[in-house]
N, CA, C and O atoms as a printed pandas DataFrame, in Angstrom:
     atom_number atom_name residue_name chain_id  residue_number  x_coord  y_coord  z_coord
0              1         N          MET        A               1    3.952    0.891   14.861
1              2        CA          MET        A               1    4.480    2.229   14.921
2              3         C          MET        A               1    4.496    2.841   13.510
3              4         O          MET        A               1    3.900    3.895   13.287
4              5         N          PHE        A               2    5.170    2.189   12.569
5              6        CA          PHE        A               2    5.291    2.730   11.218
6              7         C          PHE        A               2    3.956    2.721   10.482
7              8         O          PHE        A               2    3.573    3.722    9.876
8              9         N          THR        A               3    3.251    1.600   10.531
9             10        CA          THR        A               3    2.006    1.481    9.775
10            11         C          THR        A               3    0.975    2.499   10.231
11            12         O          THR        A               3    0.293    3.103    9.403
12            13         N          GLY        A               4    0.852    2.698   11.541
13            14        CA          GLY        A               4   -0.088    3.694   12.056
14            15         C          GLY        A               4    0.259    5.088   11.583
15            16         O          GLY        A               4   -0.625    5.853   11.198
16            17         N          ALA        A               5    1.536    5.427   11.609
17            18        CA          ALA        A               5    1.974    6.750   11.157
18            19         C          ALA        A               5    1.778    6.898    9.651
19            20         O          ALA        A               5    1.366    7.961    9.188
20            21         N          LEU        A               6    2.066    5.858    8.887
21            22        CA          LEU        A               6    1.878    5.902    7.434
22            23         C          LEU        A               6    0.414    6.162    7.095
23            24         O          LEU        A               6    0.105    7.037    6.287
24            25         N          LEU        A               7   -0.480    5.404    7.709
25            26        CA          LEU        A               7   -1.907    5.592    7.439
26            27         C          LEU        A               7   -2.369    6.984    7.840
27            28         O          LEU        A               7   -3.143    7.614    7.120
28            29         N          ASP        A               8   -1.907    7.459    8.964
29            30        CA          ASP        A               8   -2.280    8.792    9.424
30            31         C          ASP        A               8   -1.789    9.861    8.448
31            32         O          ASP        A               8   -2.528   10.786    8.112
32            33         N          VAL        A               9   -0.549    9.732    7.999
33            34        CA          VAL        A               9    0.016   10.695    7.057
34            35         C          VAL        A               9   -0.743   10.658    5.729
35            36         O          VAL        A               9   -1.029   11.711    5.159
36            37         N          LEU        A              10   -1.071    9.469    5.229
37            38        CA          LEU        A              10   -1.777    9.363    3.959
38            39         C          LEU        A              10   -3.215    9.881    4.053
39            40         O          LEU        A              10   -3.767   10.355    3.060
40            41         N          ARG        A              11   -3.810    9.796    5.211
41            42        CA          ARG        A              11   -5.186   10.280    5.381
42            43         C          ARG        A              11   -5.258   11.783    5.559
43            44         O          ARG        A              11   -6.138   12.435    4.997
44            45         N          ARG        A              12   -4.333   12.343    6.342
45            46        CA          ARG        A              12   -4.434   13.768    6.691
46            47         C          ARG        A              12   -3.327   14.615    6.097
47            48         O          ARG        A              12   -3.568   15.758    5.707
48            49         N          VAL        A              13   -2.169   14.099    6.024
49            50        CA          VAL        A              13   -0.952   14.757    5.550
50            51         C          VAL        A              13   -0.796   16.140    6.161
51            52         O          VAL        A              13   -1.004   16.309    7.363
52            53         N          ASP        A              14   -0.442   17.111    5.370
53            54        CA          ASP        A              14   -0.082   18.435    5.865
54            55         C          ASP        A              14   -0.423   19.447    4.783
55            56         O          ASP        A              14    0.010   19.287    3.642
56            57         N          PRO        A              15   -1.180   20.476    5.107
57            58        CA          PRO        A              15   -1.542   21.458    4.084
58            59         C          PRO        A              15   -0.345   22.222    3.514
59            60         O          PRO        A              15   -0.461   22.836    2.453
60            61         N          THR        A              16    0.793   22.194    4.192
61            62        CA          THR        A              16    1.981   22.875    3.665
62            63         C          THR        A              16    2.836   21.953    2.795
63            64         O          THR        A              16    3.774   22.411    2.142
64            65         N          ALA        A              17    2.519   20.658    2.784
65            66        CA          ALA        A              17    3.258   19.696    1.953
66            67         C          ALA        A              17    2.789   19.833    0.501
67            68         O          ALA        A              17    1.719   20.387    0.249
68            69         N          PRO        A              18    3.579   19.332   -0.455
69            70        CA          PRO        A              18    3.184   19.417   -1.868
70            71         C          PRO        A              18    1.855   18.699   -2.145
71            72         O          PRO        A              18    1.419   17.862   -1.355
72            73         N          SER        A              19    1.223   19.031   -3.262
73            74        CA          SER        A              19   -0.046   18.395   -3.653
74            75         C          SER        A              19    0.124   16.906   -3.923
75            76         O          SER        A              19   -0.783   16.118   -3.653
76            77         N          TRP        A              20    1.270   16.518   -4.449
77            78        CA          TRP        A              20    1.596   15.112   -4.684
78            79         C          TRP        A              20    2.865   14.789   -3.914
79            80         O          TRP        A              20    3.848   15.527   -3.983
80            81         N          LEU        A              21    2.839   13.688   -3.182
81            82        CA          LEU        A              21    3.940   13.334   -2.291
82            83         C          LEU        A              21    4.831   12.251   -2.888
83            84         O          LEU        A              21    4.359   11.320   -3.542
84            85         N          THR        A              22    6.112   12.395   -2.650
85            86        CA          THR        A              22    7.093   11.393   -3.062
86            87         C          THR        A              22    7.364   10.459   -1.881
87            88         O          THR        A              22    6.904   10.708   -0.767
88            89         N          LEU        A              23    8.100    9.400   -2.131
89            90        CA          LEU        A              23    8.507    8.521   -1.030
90            91         C          LEU        A              23    9.380    9.284   -0.039
91            92         O          LEU        A              23    9.320    9.034    1.165
92            93         N          ASP        A              24   10.183   10.204   -0.537
93            94        CA          ASP        A              24   11.019   11.008    0.359
94            95         C          ASP        A              24   10.158   11.933    1.220
95            96         O          ASP        A              24   10.452   12.118    2.401
96            97         N          ASP        A              25    9.098   12.517    0.646
97            98        CA          ASP        A              25    8.164   13.333    1.439
98            99         C          ASP        A              25    7.527   12.493    2.541
99           100         O          ASP        A              25    7.429   12.932    3.687
100          101         N          LEU        A              26    7.092   11.275    2.185
101          102        CA          LEU        A              26    6.474   10.393    3.184
102          103         C          LEU        A              26    7.458   10.061    4.299
103          104         O          LEU        A              26    7.089   10.057    5.473
104          105         N          ARG        A              27    8.704    9.783    3.939
105          106        CA          ARG        A              27    9.716    9.479    4.955
106          107         C          ARG        A              27    9.849   10.636    5.936
107          108         O          ARG        A              27    9.900   10.430    7.149
108          109         N          ARG        A              28    9.904   11.850    5.408
109          110        CA          ARG        A              28   10.044   13.035    6.256
110          111         C          ARG        A              28    8.812   13.242    7.144
111          112         O          ARG        A              28    8.953   13.485    8.343
112          113         N          LEU        A              29    7.619   13.148    6.575
113          114        CA          LEU        A              29    6.383   13.363    7.342
114          115         C          LEU        A              29    6.168   12.280    8.394
115          116         O          LEU        A              29    5.784   12.575    9.526
116          117         N          ILE        A              30    6.415   11.032    8.020
117          118        CA          ILE        A              30    6.272    9.925    8.975
118          119         C          ILE        A              30    7.307   10.051   10.075
119          120         O          ILE        A              30    6.988    9.848   11.247
120          121         N          GLY        A              31    8.538   10.382    9.721
121          122        CA          GLY        A              31    9.595   10.557   10.721
122          123         C          GLY        A              31    9.238   11.633   11.731
123          124         O          GLY        A              31    9.449   11.456   12.931
124          125         N          SER        A              32    8.695   12.752   11.250
125          126        CA          SER        A              32    8.290   13.836   12.166
126          127         C          SER        A              32    7.215   13.366   13.132
127          128         O          SER        A              32    7.275   13.633   14.332
128          129         N          GLN        A              33    6.233   12.663   12.588
129          130        CA          GLN        A              33    5.146   12.172   13.436
130          131         C          GLN        A              33    5.645   11.156   14.469
131          132         O          GLN        A              33    5.237   11.198   15.630
132          133         N          LEU        A              34    6.515   10.258   14.052
133          134        CA          LEU        A              34    7.043    9.252   14.978
134          135         C          LEU        A              34    7.884    9.899   16.074
135          136         O          LEU        A              34    7.781    9.513   17.238
136          137         N          ARG        A              35    8.720   10.882   15.713
137          138        CA          ARG        A              35    9.522   11.569   16.738
138          139         C          ARG        A              35    8.624   12.292   17.739
139          140         O          ARG        A              35    8.903   12.308   18.938
140          141         N          GLU        A              36    7.547   12.890   17.235
141          142        CA          GLU        A              36    6.626   13.607   18.115
142          143         C          GLU        A              36    5.896   12.653   19.055
143          144         O          GLU        A              36    5.739   12.954   20.239
144          145         N          ARG        A              37    5.451   11.517   18.547
145          146        CA          ARG        A              37    4.654   10.585   19.343
146          147         C          ARG        A              37    5.493    9.687   20.246
147          148         O          ARG        A              37    5.103    9.405   21.379
148          149         N          PHE        A              38    6.645    9.238   19.748
149          150        CA          PHE        A              38    7.409    8.219   20.472
150          151         C          PHE        A              38    8.746    8.702   21.011
151          152         O          PHE        A              38    9.465    7.937   21.653
152          153         N          LYS        A              39    9.090    9.958   20.760
153          154        CA          LYS        A              39   10.350   10.554   21.242
154          155         C          LYS        A              39   11.549    9.679   20.892
155          156         O          LYS        A              39   11.771    9.374   19.721
156          157         N          ASN        A              40   12.324    9.274   21.900
157          158        CA          ASN        A              40   13.546    8.488   21.680
158          159         C          ASN        A              40   13.280    7.027   21.340
159          160         O          ASN        A              40   14.198    6.309   20.946
160          161         N          GLU        A              41   12.038    6.579   21.487
161          162        CA          GLU        A              41   11.684    5.196   21.164
162          163         C          GLU        A              41   11.362    5.014   19.681
163          164         O          GLU        A              41   11.220    3.885   19.211
164          165         N          ALA        A              42   11.248    6.103   18.955
165          166        CA          ALA        A              42   10.830    6.054   17.545
166          167         C          ALA        A              42   11.839    5.299   16.688
167          168         O          ALA        A              42   13.048    5.502   16.798
168          169         N          VAL        A              43   11.317    4.429   15.836
169          170        CA          VAL        A              43   12.125    3.772   14.808
170          171         C          VAL        A              43   11.812    4.511   13.517
171          172         O          VAL        A              43   10.714    4.395   12.973
172          173         N          LEU        A              44   12.785    5.271   13.032
173          174        CA          LEU        A              44   12.547    6.163   11.907
174          175         C          LEU        A              44   12.650    5.440   10.569
175          176         O          LEU        A              44   13.511    4.580   10.386
176          177         N          PRO        A              45   11.764    5.795    9.631
177          178        CA          PRO        A              45   11.786    5.148    8.314
178          179         C          PRO        A              45   12.990    5.597    7.496
179          180         O          PRO        A              45   13.549    6.673    7.710
180          181         N          GLN        A              46   13.366    4.750    6.566
181          182        CA          GLN        A              46   14.475    5.047    5.655
182          183         C          GLN        A              46   14.024    4.748    4.235
183          184         O          GLN        A              46   13.211    3.852    4.006
184          185         N          VAL        A              47   14.546    5.490    3.302
185          186        CA          VAL        A              47   14.303    5.222    1.887
186          187         C          VAL        A              47   15.656    4.946    1.252
187          188         O          VAL        A              47   16.566    5.772    1.317
188          189         N          HIS        A              48   15.774    3.790    0.647
189          190        CA          HIS        A              48   17.007    3.430   -0.059
190          191         C          HIS        A              48   16.694    3.441   -1.547
191          192         O          HIS        A              48   15.942    2.601   -2.040
192          193         N          ALA        A              49   17.268    4.384   -2.248
193          194        CA          ALA        A              49   16.999    4.539   -3.675
194          195         C          ALA        A              49   18.293    4.357   -4.454
195          196         O          ALA        A              49   19.113    5.273   -4.522
196          197         N          PRO        A              50   18.480    3.187   -5.040
197          198        CA          PRO        A              50   19.683    2.994   -5.844
198          199         C          PRO        A              50   19.666    3.928   -7.047
199          200         O          PRO        A              50   18.599    4.308   -7.529
200          201         N          GLN        A              51   20.829    4.291   -7.521
201          202        CA          GLN        A              51   20.917    5.187   -8.671
202          203         C          GLN        A              51   20.296    4.509   -9.886
203          204         O          GLN        A              51   20.617    3.369  -10.221
204          205         N          GLN        A              52   19.410    5.233  -10.525
205          206        CA          GLN        A              52   18.718    4.728  -11.711
206          207         C          GLN        A              52   19.118    5.563  -12.923
207          208         O          GLN        A              52   19.443    6.742  -12.786
208          209         N          ARG        A              53   19.094    4.970  -14.082
209          210        CA          ARG        A              53   19.460    5.697  -15.304
210          211         C          ARG        A              53   18.497    6.837  -15.602
211          212         O          ARG        A              53   18.905    7.863  -16.146
212          213         N          LYS        A              54   17.232    6.673  -15.255
213          214        CA          LYS        A              54   16.232    7.683  -15.601
214          215         C          LYS        A              54   15.821    8.550  -14.422
215          216         O          LYS        A              54   14.788    9.216  -14.484
216          217         N          GLY        A              55   16.599    8.559  -13.356
217          218        CA          GLY        A              55   16.304    9.426  -12.230
218          219         C          GLY        A              55   16.063    8.671  -10.940
219          220         O          GLY        A              55   16.117    7.442  -10.892
220          221         N          ARG        A              56   15.797    9.435   -9.900
221          222        CA          ARG        A              56   15.602    8.855   -8.563
222          223         C          ARG        A              56   14.125    8.560   -8.339
223          224         O          ARG        A              56   13.287    9.461   -8.388
224          225         N          LEU        A              57   13.817    7.302   -8.096
225          226        CA          LEU        A              57   12.433    6.893   -7.879
226          227         C          LEU        A              57   11.844    7.463   -6.595
227          228         O          LEU        A              57   10.629    7.627   -6.491
228          229         N          ASP        A              58   12.692    7.764   -5.621
229          230        CA          ASP        A              58   12.189    8.303   -4.361
230          231         C          ASP        A              58   11.701    9.740   -4.495
231          232         O          ASP        A              58   11.113   10.281   -3.559
232          233         N          LEU        A              59   11.935   10.366   -5.648
233          234        CA          LEU        A              59   11.512   11.749   -5.867
234          235         C          LEU        A              59   10.348   11.867   -6.854
235          236         O          LEU        A              59    9.994   12.970   -7.268
236          237         N          VAL        A              60    9.754   10.730   -7.228
237          238        CA          VAL        A              60    8.614   10.731   -8.145
238          239         C          VAL        A              60    7.329   10.934   -7.336
239          240         O          VAL        A              60    7.086   10.186   -6.388
240          241         N          PRO        A              61    6.504   11.923   -7.684
241          242        CA          PRO        A              61    5.244   12.141   -6.961
242          243         C          PRO        A              61    4.291   10.962   -7.180
243          244         O          PRO        A              61    3.914   10.670   -8.315
244          245         N          LEU        A              62    3.905   10.289   -6.096
245          246        CA          LEU        A              62    3.077    9.090   -6.192
246          247         C          LEU        A              62    1.749    9.179   -5.442
247          248         O          LEU        A              62    0.767    8.567   -5.861
248          249         N          PHE        A              63    1.704    9.921   -4.353
249          250        CA          PHE        A              63    0.546    9.920   -3.472
250          251         C          PHE        A              63   -0.062   11.309   -3.399
251          252         O          PHE        A              63    0.640   12.288   -3.146
252          253         N          GLN        A              64   -1.364   11.394   -3.619
253          254        CA          GLN        A              64   -2.027   12.687   -3.536
254          255         C          GLN        A              64   -2.166   13.112   -2.078
255          256         O          GLN        A              64   -2.453   12.290   -1.208
256          257         N          ASN        A              65   -1.964   14.387   -1.822
257          258        CA          ASN        A              65   -2.055   14.958   -0.484
258          259         C          ASN        A              65   -3.492   15.432   -0.259
259          260         O          ASN        A              65   -3.889   16.458   -0.811
260          261         N          PRO        A              66   -4.278   14.706    0.540
261          262        CA          PRO        A              66   -5.677   15.092    0.747
262          263         C          PRO        A              66   -5.829   16.462    1.396
263          264         O          PRO        A              66   -6.824   17.142    1.147
264          265         N          ALA        A              67   -4.896   16.880    2.203
265          266        CA          ALA        A              67   -4.991   18.189    2.855
266          267         C          ALA        A              67   -4.919   19.301    1.814
267          268         O          ALA        A              67   -5.621   20.305    1.940
268          269         N          ARG        A              68   -4.092   19.144    0.800
269          270        CA          ARG        A              68   -3.977   20.146   -0.264
270          271         C          ARG        A              68   -5.174   20.071   -1.196
271          272         O          ARG        A              68   -5.643   21.099   -1.683
272          273         N          GLN        A              69   -5.673   18.872   -1.450
273          274        CA          GLN        A              69   -6.814   18.692   -2.342
274          275         C          GLN        A              69   -8.017   19.460   -1.810
275          276         O          GLN        A              69   -8.667   20.196   -2.552
276          277         N          PHE        A              70   -8.316   19.286   -0.512
277          278        CA          PHE        A              70   -9.464   19.970    0.077
278          279         C          PHE        A              70   -9.188   21.449    0.232
279          280         O          PHE        A              70  -10.088   22.272    0.065
280          281         N          GLY        A              71   -7.938   21.799    0.554
281          282        CA          GLY        A              71   -7.587   23.203    0.698
282          283         C          GLY        A              71   -7.724   23.954   -0.615
283          284         O          GLY        A              71   -8.188   25.094   -0.634
284          285         N          GLU        A              72   -7.316   23.313   -1.731
285          286        CA          GLU        A              72   -7.418   23.951   -3.033
286          287         C          GLU        A              72   -8.867   24.036   -3.496
287          288         O          GLU        A              72   -9.248   25.000   -4.161
288          289         N          ALA        A              73   -9.683   23.030   -3.150
289          290        CA          ALA        A              73  -11.084   23.029   -3.554
290          291         C          ALA        A              73  -11.846   24.144   -2.849
291          292         O          ALA        A              73  -12.818   24.678   -3.384
292          293         N          ALA        A              74  -11.397   24.491   -1.640
293          294        CA          ALA        A              74  -12.097   25.509   -0.855
294          295         C          ALA        A              74  -11.816   26.923   -1.353
295          296         O          ALA        A              74  -12.554   27.850   -1.020
296          297         N          LEU        A              75  -10.737   27.106   -2.165
297          298        CA          LEU        A              75  -10.379   28.443   -2.644
298          299         C          LEU        A              75  -11.346   28.944   -3.679
299          300         O          LEU        A              75  -11.188   30.055   -4.185
């Protein structure tokens, strides 16, 4: 359930999502997809980010959004 949604999100993502995705963005996008596909059976992802001295790791942009990359290239 989770792995399929993760791969799908990383491959296609969403043209309205940021150009670079954080772990929190992935949690939100994967959660939406799982709720849509599995309704009440969905096991929703969670991000646990302990407080860090230099900021929240779950808000660091880590993954490029292919939907934005192609959308920006087409402009």
